[in-house]
VEXVEX-868703 format. One record per residue (C-alpha): chain; x, y, z; residue number from 1. Coordinates in pm, 1 decimal. Layout:
VEXVEX-868703
SITE:A:X:Y:Z:NUM
...
This chain:
VEXVEX-868703
SITE:A:430.5:5183.1:13243.1:1
SITE:A:525.6:4911.8:12995.7:2
SITE:A:894.6:4900.4:12896.0:3
SITE:A:782.1:4951.5:12536.1:4
SITE:A:597.0:5274.0:12620.2:5
SITE:A:900.8:5440.6:12773.9:6
SITE:A:1171.3:5632.7:12591.1:7
SITE:A:1454.4:5426.1:12448.5:8
SITE:A:1641.2:5299.9:12755.8:9
SITE:A:2014.6:5248.7:12797.5:10
SITE:A:2128.0:4994.0:13054.2:11
SITE:A:2467.7:4944.2:13217.9:12
SITE:A:2668.7:4702.2:13006.2:13
SITE:A:2875.1:4412.2:13133.8:14
SITE:A:3176.4:4320.0:12920.9:15
SITE:A:3250.2:3948.5:12889.3:16
SITE:A:3581.3:4006.3:12712.0:17
SITE:A:3645.6:3775.2:12415.0:18
SITE:A:3328.7:3577.6:12488.1:19
SITE:A:3029.3:3684.0:12285.4:20
SITE:A:2738.0:3772.0:12514.6:21
SITE:A:2508.5:3532.3:12336.3:22
SITE:A:2769.2:3259.3:12381.3:23
SITE:A:2779.1:3318.1:12757.3:24
SITE:A:2401.2:3304.8:12784.5:25
SITE:A:2390.4:3003.3:12554.6:26
SITE:A:2651.0:2810.4:12752.3:27
SITE:A:2479.5:2862.5:13086.3:28
SITE:A:2133.6:2820.0:12936.5:29
SITE:A:2210.8:2493.2:12758.0:30
SITE:A:2346.6:2335.2:13074.9:31
SITE:A:2043.4:2452.7:13270.6:32
SITE:A:1794.4:2331.2:13009.3:33
SITE:A:1965.9:1991.5:12996.1:34
SITE:A:1952.1:1951.2:13373.9:35
SITE:A:1597.4:2085.7:13403.7:36
SITE:A:1465.6:1848.6:13138.9:37
SITE:A:1643.9:1560.5:13309.8:38
SITE:A:1470.8:1655.4:13636.5:39
SITE:A:1129.2:1657.4:13467.4:40
SITE:A:1173.4:1317.7:13308.1:41
SITE:A:1343.0:1185.9:13620.6:42
SITE:A:1034.2:1260.5:13829.5:43
SITE:A:815.6:1062.7:13592.1:44
SITE:A:1061.4:772.2:13584.6:45
SITE:A:1081.9:763.7:13964.7:46
SITE:A:704.4:743.6:13998.3:47
SITE:A:695.4:456.0:13749.0:48
SITE:A:969.7:261.6:13925.1:49
SITE:A:818.6:327.2:14268.9:50
SITE:A:493.5:180.7:14139.8:51
SITE:A:683.9:-123.4:14013.1:52
SITE:A:854.0:-159.7:14350.3:53
SITE:A:524.5:-154.5:14534.6:54
SITE:A:400.7:-432.4:14307.6:55
SITE:A:677.4:-665.3:14415.8:56
SITE:A:977.4:-560.2:14205.1:57
SITE:A:1229.1:-507.7:14485.3:58
SITE:A:1511.1:-401.5:14253.1:59
SITE:A:1291.7:-118.9:14127.7:60
SITE:A:1251.5:8.7:14485.1:61
SITE:A:1628.7:-2.0:14533.3:62
SITE:A:1670.9:190.7:14208.5:63
SITE:A:1433.6:465.3:14324.7:64
SITE:A:1638.5:536.9:14638.7:65
SITE:A:1968.6:548.5:14448.7:66
SITE:A:1838.6:740.1:14145.5:67
SITE:A:1668.9:1004.4:14355.2:68
SITE:A:1991.3:1093.7:14533.4:69
SITE:A:2152.4:1161.2:14196.0:70
SITE:A:1848.0:1359.3:14085.2:71
SITE:A:1856.5:1576.9:14397.2:72
SITE:A:2231.6:1638.1:14378.1:73
SITE:A:2233.1:1731.1:14010.2:74
SITE:A:1902.1:1902.3:13942.3:75
SITE:A:1839.9:2067.1:14278.3:76
SITE:A:2193.2:2196.6:14329.0:77
SITE:A:2359.6:2240.7:13990.6:78
SITE:A:2026.8:2303.6:13817.3:79
SITE:A:1929.1:2574.9:14064.5:80
SITE:A:2268.2:2745.6:14035.5:81
SITE:A:2263.4:2744.8:13655.4:82
SITE:A:1905.2:2870.1:13654.9:83
SITE:A:1995.4:3172.9:13863.6:84
SITE:A:2311.8:3225.7:13658.8:85
SITE:A:2116.0:3212.6:13331.8:86
SITE:A:1864.7:3480.0:13429.5:87
SITE:A:2134.6:3691.4:13596.6:88
SITE:A:2337.7:3684.3:13274.9:89
SITE:A:2037.6:3737.8:13048.9:90
SITE:A:1918.6:4046.2:13230.8:91
SITE:A:2263.3:4202.7:13186.3:92
SITE:A:2252.8:4149.8:12810.8:93
SITE:A:1883.0:4184.8:12729.9:94
SITE:A:1732.9:4379.7:13018.2:95
SITE:A:1464.1:4531.4:12799.3:96
SITE:A:1358.2:4191.6:12668.3:97
SITE:A:1332.9:4045.3:13017.7:98
SITE:A:1144.8:4354.7:13131.2:99
SITE:A:886.5:4306.7:12856.8:100
SITE:A:848.3:3935.9:12939.0:101
SITE:A:786.4:4014.4:13305.0:102
SITE:A:556.1:4304.1:13219.8:103
SITE:A:337.3:4086.5:12997.7:104
SITE:A:350.1:3753.4:13182.8:105
SITE:A:421.8:3835.2:13547.0:106
SITE:A:125.9:3637.5:13682.7:107
SITE:A:199.2:3337.7:13462.2:108
SITE:A:565.6:3356.0:13554.9:109
SITE:A:464.4:3370.7:13920.8:110
SITE:A:254.4:3057.9:13861.9:111
SITE:A:560.6:2884.5:13719.8:112
SITE:A:755.7:2979.5:14031.1:113
SITE:A:479.6:2835.3:14251.2:114
SITE:A:505.4:2500.8:14075.0:115
SITE:A:883.4:2517.4:14092.6:116
SITE:A:855.4:2571.7:14469.3:117
SITE:A:618.4:2274.3:14495.3:118
SITE:A:871.2:2067.5:14299.4:119
SITE:A:1153.6:2162.1:14535.5:120
SITE:A:950.0:2108.6:14853.6:121
SITE:A:807.8:1772.9:14744.5:122
SITE:A:1149.1:1658.2:14624.9:123
SITE:A:1324.5:1743.6:14948.5:124
SITE:A:1036.8:1594.1:15147.1:125
SITE:A:1081.1:1263.8:14966.7:126
SITE:A:1458.8:1279.7:15008.7:127
SITE:A:1430.4:1346.9:15381.7:128
SITE:A:1127.1:1139.8:15482.3:129
SITE:A:1082.9:888.6:15197.5:130
SITE:A:1208.4:582.9:15393.2:131
SITE:A:960.1:654.8:15675.9:132
SITE:A:651.5:705.8:15459.4:133
SITE:A:386.8:452.6:15371.2:134
SITE:A:380.0:315.5:15019.3:135
SITE:A:78.5:525.3:14932.2:136
SITE:A:238.5:844.9:15063.8:137
SITE:A:562.2:773.0:14874.0:138
SITE:A:374.5:726.6:14549.2:139
SITE:A:166.8:1039.9:14601.5:140
SITE:A:470.7:1249.8:14687.6:141
SITE:A:657.0:1133.5:14376.3:142
SITE:A:346.1:1197.9:14165.9:143
SITE:A:330.1:1552.2:14305.3:144
SITE:A:700.1:1601.6:14230.6:145
SITE:A:658.9:1476.0:13871.3:146
SITE:A:347.1:1686.3:13811.6:147
SITE:A:499.2:2003.0:13959.3:148
SITE:A:819.3:1972.5:13754.3:149
SITE:A:622.1:1921.8:13431.6:150
SITE:A:387.0:2212.8:13507.8:151
SITE:A:691.4:2432.1:13566.0:152
SITE:A:793.9:2341.2:13210.1:153
SITE:A:439.2:2404.8:13086.7:154
SITE:A:433.1:2764.4:13208.5:155
SITE:A:786.6:2868.1:13116.0:156
SITE:A:751.2:2705.1:12773.5:157
SITE:A:463.0:2936.8:12686.3:158
SITE:A:664.9:3245.4:12776.0:159
SITE:A:975.0:3136.9:12584.7:160
SITE:A:788.4:3019.0:12274.5:161
SITE:A:605.2:3354.5:12268.0:162
SITE:A:936.7:3521.0:12187.2:163
SITE:A:950.5:3333.3:11857.3:164
SITE:A:581.9:3319.4:11760.1:165
SITE:A:383.6:3588.7:11946.9:166
SITE:A:103.1:3545.8:11693.6:167
SITE:A:-227.1:3714.2:11775.8:168
SITE:A:-67.5:3889.2:12074.7:169
SITE:A:84.9:4133.9:11825.3:170
SITE:A:-266.8:4236.8:11722.5:171
SITE:A:-383.7:4296.7:12078.6:172
SITE:A:-498.1:3942.5:12146.4:173
SITE:A:-391.7:3955.9:12510.0:174
SITE:A:-177.5:3746.0:12738.1:175
SITE:A:-341.5:3410.5:12661.1:176
SITE:A:-307.5:3462.5:12286.7:177
SITE:A:61.9:3522.9:12343.5:178
SITE:A:100.1:3227.9:12578.8:179
SITE:A:-81.6:2967.4:12367.8:180
SITE:A:106.4:3070.0:12056.6:181
SITE:A:175.2:2867.6:11741.5:182
SITE:A:493.5:2702.0:11870.2:183
SITE:A:362.8:2635.8:12223.8:184
SITE:A:236.7:2280.4:12172.7:185
SITE:A:513.8:2146.6:11946.9:186
SITE:A:773.5:2290.0:12185.6:187
SITE:A:600.4:2143.8:12491.5:188
SITE:A:558.9:1795.1:12345.0:189
SITE:A:913.0:1801.5:12206.2:190
SITE:A:1065.1:1899.8:12541.9:191
SITE:A:857.7:1639.4:12724.7:192
SITE:A:986.2:1368.6:12489.6:193
SITE:A:1342.7:1488.8:12543.5:194
SITE:A:1290.9:1488.3:12921.3:195
SITE:A:1174.8:1125.8:12918.0:196
SITE:A:1468.6:1021.5:12700.1:197
SITE:A:1724.6:1191.3:12924.7:198
SITE:A:1572.3:1029.3:13233.0:199
SITE:A:1590.8:686.1:13071.3:200
SITE:A:1956.1:727.6:12969.4:201
SITE:A:2059.5:847.0:13316.0:202
SITE:A:1857.4:558.9:13458.3:203
SITE:A:2058.7:310.7:13249.1:204
SITE:A:2381.5:460.5:13384.5:205
SITE:A:2259.3:435.3:13744.9:206
SITE:A:2140.6:77.4:13694.0:207
SITE:A:2489.6:-21.9:13579.1:208
SITE:A:2632.8:104.9:13908.2:209
SITE:A:2397.2:-108.5:14120.0:210
SITE:A:2524.0:-424.4:14288.1:211
SITE:A:2299.7:-660.7:14094.0:212
SITE:A:2342.0:-957.2:13866.7:213
SITE:A:2346.6:-891.0:13493.8:214
SITE:A:1999.7:-1042.0:13448.1:215
SITE:A:1855.6:-814.8:13716.7:216
SITE:A:2018.4:-510.2:13558.4:217
SITE:A:1886.0:-612.6:13218.0:218
SITE:A:1532.5:-634.7:13356.8:219
SITE:A:1555.9:-280.9:13498.3:220
SITE:A:1709.5:-147.1:13177.7:221
SITE:A:1420.8:-287.4:12974.5:222
SITE:A:1182.3:-102.4:13202.0:223
SITE:A:1379.5:223.4:13185.6:224
SITE:A:1420.9:207.5:12807.4:225
SITE:A:1044.1:233.3:12764.8:226
SITE:A:1070.1:591.9:12883.8:227
SITE:A:1299.9:670.3:12590.2:228
SITE:A:1044.3:545.1:12336.0:229
SITE:A:904.1:897.4:12267.7:230
SITE:A:1228.9:981.5:12089.4:231
SITE:A:1085.2:788.8:11793.9:232
SITE:A:841.5:1080.7:11753.2:233
SITE:A:1121.8:1334.8:11711.7:234
SITE:A:1101.3:1356.4:11329.4:235
SITE:A:726.8:1425.6:11344.3:236
SITE:A:768.9:1679.5:11626.7:237
SITE:A:1052.2:1854.3:11440.5:238
SITE:A:838.7:1883.0:11125.7:239
SITE:A:552.0:2019.5:11337.4:240
SITE:A:783.2:2280.0:11488.9:241
SITE:A:923.5:2384.7:11150.8:242
SITE:A:573.1:2407.3:11006.6:243
SITE:A:463.6:2673.3:11257.4:244
SITE:A:775.5:2887.3:11219.6:245
SITE:A:752.8:3216.2:11030.2:246
SITE:A:875.5:3177.6:10672.7:247
SITE:A:1190.4:3386.3:10715.4:248
SITE:A:1285.5:3203.6:11037.2:249
SITE:A:1244.3:2871.6:10860.7:250
SITE:A:1464.0:2993.0:10575.7:251
SITE:A:1750.7:3080.2:10815.6:252
SITE:A:1746.4:2726.1:10952.6:253
SITE:A:1718.3:2543.9:10621.8:254
SITE:A:1999.8:2707.5:10427.8:255
SITE:A:1975.2:3083.1:10472.3:256
SITE:A:2235.2:3068.0:10750.9:257
SITE:A:2499.3:2797.3:10722.3:258
SITE:A:2575.9:2786.0:11098.6:259
SITE:A:2206.8:2740.9:11176.4:260
SITE:A:2178.2:2466.6:10912.7:261
SITE:A:2473.7:2291.1:11074.4:262
SITE:A:2309.5:2309.9:11417.5:263
SITE:A:1989.8:2164.6:11269.6:264
SITE:A:2200.0:1882.0:11124.5:265
SITE:A:2376.4:1815.9:11455.9:266
SITE:A:2046.8:1806.0:11648.1:267
SITE:A:1882.4:1581.5:11390.1:268
SITE:A:2183.1:1351.1:11354.1:269
SITE:A:2237.7:1304.8:11727.4:270
SITE:A:1866.1:1245.4:11785.6:271
SITE:A:1859.7:989.2:11503.7:272
SITE:A:2152.9:795.3:11652.3:273
SITE:A:1998.7:793.2:12000.3:274
SITE:A:1654.8:705.6:11868.8:275
SITE:A:1790.3:426.8:11649.7:276
SITE:A:1974.9:262.4:11938.0:277
SITE:A:1684.8:301.5:12179.6:278
SITE:A:1408.0:178.5:11949.2:279
SITE:A:1596.3:-95.3:11763.2:280
SITE:A:1855.8:-198.0:12019.8:281
SITE:A:1687.3:-155.7:12356.2:282
SITE:A:1316.8:-190.6:12282.5:283
SITE:A:1296.5:-427.3:11982.6:284
SITE:A:1616.0:-633.8:12024.2:285
SITE:A:1615.3:-603.1:12406.8:286
SITE:A:1992.7:-558.5:12411.4:287
SITE:A:2186.1:-497.3:12731.8:288
SITE:A:2340.7:-149.3:12748.3:289
SITE:A:2645.8:-97.1:12968.0:290
SITE:A:2732.5:220.6:13153.2:291
SITE:A:2986.5:337.5:12894.7:292
SITE:A:2739.9:313.5:12605.6:293
SITE:A:2465.4:481.7:12807.1:294
SITE:A:2705.2:763.8:12893.8:295
SITE:A:2798.6:802.2:12527.4:296
SITE:A:2431.9:828.4:12432.6:297
SITE:A:2378.8:1082.2:12709.3:298
SITE:A:2667.3:1285.1:12565.3:299
SITE:A:2498.4:1274.4:12223.9:300
SITE:A:2177.6:1389.2:12392.3:301
SITE:A:2363.3:1684.9:12541.3:302
SITE:A:2493.3:1770.1:12192.9:303
SITE:A:2143.5:1749.5:12049.2:304
SITE:A:2012.5:1972.1:12330.7:305
SITE:A:2286.8:2229.7:12271.5:306
SITE:A:2225.8:2237.0:11896.7:307
SITE:A:1850.1:2253.1:11947.3:308
SITE:A:1877.7:2551.9:12180.0:309
SITE:A:2098.9:2734.4:11928.7:310
SITE:A:1838.7:2660.2:11660.6:311
SITE:A:1560.4:2798.9:11879.7:312
SITE:A:1758.0:3114.8:11951.9:313
SITE:A:1872.7:3154.7:11590.1:314
SITE:A:1520.5:3118.9:11453.0:315
SITE:A:1421.1:3445.2:11625.4:316
SITE:A:1677.6:3660.4:11447.2:317
SITE:A:1681.8:3953.2:11403.6:318
SITE:A:1449.9:3975.0:11705.3:319
SITE:A:1452.8:3878.8:12070.7:320
SITE:A:1072.9:3911.8:12062.8:321
SITE:A:950.4:3872.6:11708.8:322
SITE:A:809.8:4191.7:11560.0:323
SITE:A:860.4:4381.6:11885.0:324
SITE:A:1225.5:4401.2:11988.0:325
SITE:A:1537.5:4353.6:11780.9:326
SITE:A:1843.2:4174.6:11919.0:327
SITE:A:1979.1:4523.5:11991.5:328
SITE:A:1685.2:4582.2:12233.4:329
SITE:A:1551.0:4845.4:11995.2:330
SITE:A:1195.5:4817.8:11869.3:331
SITE:A:1131.1:4858.6:11493.9:332
SITE:A:938.9:5184.3:11536.9:333
SITE:A:1239.8:5345.4:11706.8:334
SITE:A:1485.1:5295.4:11420.5:335
SITE:A:1371.1:5604.7:11229.1:336
SITE:A:1417.8:5830.2:11533.0:337
SITE:A:1767.0:5690.3:11593.9:338
SITE:A:1850.9:5747.8:11227.0:339
SITE:A:1773.0:6113.9:11287.9:340
SITE:A:1950.4:6181.9:11617.3:341
SITE:A:2212.0:5907.0:11631.2:342
SITE:A:2239.1:5571.8:11805.0:343
SITE:A:2416.1:5693.8:12116.6:344
SITE:A:2301.1:6053.1:12156.1:345
SITE:A:2131.7:5966.3:12487.8:346
SITE:A:2375.3:5697.7:12606.2:347
SITE:A:2487.8:5811.7:12954.1:348
SITE:A:2746.9:5541.8:13023.2:349
SITE:A:3122.2:5595.1:12974.8:350
SITE:A:3349.6:5352.8:12795.6:351
SITE:A:3602.8:5140.0:12978.9:352
SITE:A:3875.9:5213.3:12723.8:353
SITE:A:4005.4:5546.4:12592.6:354
SITE:A:4044.2:5634.6:12226.2:355
SITE:A:4267.5:5887.5:12047.8:356
SITE:A:3981.5:6078.0:11876.9:357
SITE:A:3623.0:6174.2:11948.8:358
SITE:A:3510.6:5991.2:11635.1:359
SITE:A:3664.2:5665.3:11754.7:360
SITE:A:3499.7:5712.2:12092.9:361
SITE:A:3166.8:5754.7:11917.5:362
SITE:A:3237.4:5444.8:11708.9:363
SITE:A:3303.3:5242.3:12024.2:364
SITE:A:2971.1:5354.5:12171.0:365
SITE:A:2791.9:5266.0:11847.7:366
SITE:A:2954.5:4921.9:11852.7:367
SITE:A:2842.1:4872.4:12211.6:368
SITE:A:2484.1:4977.7:12135.7:369
SITE:A:2428.7:4805.3:11800.8:370
SITE:A:2679.1:4518.7:11771.7:371
SITE:A:2779.1:4406.1:12119.8:372
SITE:A:2488.0:4167.7:12181.7:373
SITE:A:2602.3:3928.2:11908.4:374
SITE:A:2963.0:4025.0:11833.2:375
SITE:A:3293.4:4104.9:11996.7:376
SITE:A:3568.4:4319.1:11854.2:377
SITE:A:3842.1:4053.2:11855.3:378
SITE:A:3698.9:3744.6:12028.0:379
SITE:A:3405.5:3521.3:11934.3:380
SITE:A:3221.1:3632.0:11618.5:381
SITE:A:3473.1:3916.7:11594.4:382
SITE:A:3389.9:4223.0:11387.4:383
SITE:A:3755.4:4272.3:11296.3:384
SITE:A:3778.6:3922.2:11151.4:385
SITE:A:3439.2:3928.4:10979.8:386
SITE:A:3518.0:4253.4:10797.6:387
SITE:A:3896.4:4237.3:10750.5:388
SITE:A:3873.5:4176.2:10371.6:389
SITE:A:3625.2:4457.4:10309.6:390
SITE:A:3732.5:4790.6:10165.3:391
SITE:A:3627.9:5105.1:10350.0:392
SITE:A:3348.5:5180.0:10102.9:393
SITE:A:3231.3:4819.1:10113.6:394
SITE:A:3221.7:4840.7:10491.5:395
SITE:A:3021.2:5162.3:10476.7:396
SITE:A:2773.6:5011.3:10229.5:397
SITE:A:2732.4:4686.6:10422.0:398
SITE:A:2671.9:4865.1:10751.4:399
SITE:A:2430.9:5119.0:10603.9:400
SITE:A:2233.3:4839.1:10436.2:401
SITE:A:2284.5:4596.6:10722.5:402
SITE:A:1954.8:4409.5:10692.4:403
SITE:A:2032.5:4346.0:10324.9:404
SITE:A:2392.1:4246.1:10394.4:405
SITE:A:2270.8:3975.5:10631.7:406
SITE:A:1897.5:3922.0:10645.9:407
SITE:A:1905.8:3792.5:11003.0:408
SITE:A:2050.3:4121.9:11132.7:409
SITE:A:1835.0:4425.3:11219.7:410
SITE:A:1847.9:4756.1:11027.8:411
SITE:A:2128.6:4989.8:11129.2:412
SITE:A:1970.2:5210.5:11397.6:413
SITE:A:2191.9:5515.3:11359.8:414
SITE:A:2279.2:5795.8:11121.4:415
SITE:A:2557.0:5843.8:10865.6:416
SITE:A:2796.1:5980.4:11128.3:417
SITE:A:2741.7:5664.1:11335.4:418
SITE:A:2818.3:5442.4:11035.3:419
SITE:A:3135.1:5634.9:10961.3:420
SITE:A:3244.1:5634.2:11324.6:421
SITE:A:3208.7:5255.0:11331.9:422
SITE:A:3398.7:5222.7:11002.9:423
SITE:A:3684.6:5430.6:11139.8:424
SITE:A:3686.9:5230.5:11463.6:425
SITE:A:3723.5:4906.9:11265.9:426
SITE:A:4002.9:5064.5:11056.0:427
SITE:A:4178.3:5164.2:11377.2:428
SITE:A:4136.1:4818.8:11527.9:429
SITE:A:4269.5:4654.9:11210.3:430
SITE:A:4562.5:4895.1:11222.0:431
SITE:A:4673.4:4761.6:11561.7:432
SITE:A:4522.9:5054.0:11754.6:433
SITE:A:4776.9:5319.7:11665.4:434
SITE:A:4835.1:5599.5:11917.1:435
SITE:A:4758.6:5857.1:11646.9:436
SITE:A:4492.7:5805.3:11384.0:437
SITE:A:4381.2:6009.3:11082.4:438
SITE:A:4029.1:5934.4:10955.5:439
SITE:A:3960.4:5911.7:10582.0:440
SITE:A:3600.7:6033.9:10582.2:441
SITE:A:3465.7:6344.9:10407.6:442
SITE:A:3132.5:6529.9:10367.1:443
SITE:A:3083.5:6349.8:10036.2:444
SITE:A:3132.9:6016.6:10211.3:445
SITE:A:2872.1:6100.8:10474.2:446
SITE:A:2627.8:6208.4:10203.9:447
SITE:A:2672.4:5875.5:10025.1:448
SITE:A:2620.5:5681.5:10348.3:449
SITE:A:2300.4:5878.8:10412.0:450
SITE:A:2173.2:5782.1:10065.3:451
SITE:A:2249.9:5414.9:10134.1:452
SITE:A:2065.5:5433.8:10466.1:453
SITE:A:1763.4:5583.2:10291.3:454
SITE:A:1773.3:5314.7:10021.3:455
SITE:A:1785.9:5038.6:10284.7:456
SITE:A:1497.7:5186.8:10480.2:457
SITE:A:1413.4:5109.2:10840.7:458
SITE:A:1225.0:4783.1:10788.0:459
SITE:A:1378.0:4438.0:10858.3:460
SITE:A:1484.7:4210.4:10575.6:461
SITE:A:1151.5:4027.5:10562.6:462
SITE:A:974.8:4354.0:10479.6:463
SITE:A:1231.4:4472.6:10221.6:464
SITE:A:1108.2:4427.9:9865.7:465
């Protein structure tokens, strides 16, 4: 049975304290993406330099042996650990989303794992037996490693881009319609260009550590810098990506959400600085780049990667799978039922903390079910801080009409009692968690909240007229 055909599930919740769950996933995910893309580009760069070495460029052959050790240490060890950590963390926060992804794409995901296994085996084979192999075997093994790492990207890219632009899959188009979605190709080309750029920058750092004369280093750097040339295509690729985004997602990134606009600016600015130095300085002017400058550019590349991943995640709001699952792991068709019976009526899991009243306990469960994926109570993106200037009635109105308060948030999937319980919880938290607490709600208040919920409807902001 598909996860979407079952009753609304409740999963055990892991509390990350003051760290927002999305921030934890983002931190681990950004590091993993950065390392994985470096590994992809690194495989291509190694094949190119091995080919140069076999054509008489001895320094290129020396570079291959030194660079590959760094590649193995970083991407195979740290990359593998962060990859496991990312999925382990994600399944704790968005188990229903991951379940749907596996349910729909299990064979394609298995294909990605096959190519990942080929990448690991071929990489370790070269690391262990490379010095003993013939030139032809070395080149073939590096070609297999480069191909396998890129095909791993190919398959996982289709699954991840589907979350943002499922396209014809929503209308029953099937797995291939979901995989080859509107953002598949711009995402794939963009990530491939980033992978080549990262490999070139790391290559420049490694070259500066080699015991060679400056002229020899400069010759290798000129070769490596060619791999960073695709960064010149970044403006075109970014425009392509923005063009295929849904209209509301594009609006969040281009002014509808100031944090998202800032991340777009950081990604664009860092990419422009790197691209300008690479194209003008390294390729056209043939300048020598020392290890410190290359490291600085690599740091900018990490910043651009981080900002870009936040943009990709932010563009999906209020969904984790567009049109199918909200960030709360509730599908749009379930909101009406939860409005009738309450957000936590079937929640079987106890709370870690105790509260002085039953209403506050209910409010804490509502916060866990509807807010916890993107907010904390007092840490990152804290509800207490975001709402501390609101009056009680303003808080009630904003929660009841949540998708109109902030268009990138889903509709409130609960009833009037849930809204009021959350309001009282926030009052209690703002009041320093007093041992005794007297709520200020009334039947008239609940009736007004119910009217606001009806006025807001159960559709997301994009469907609200």
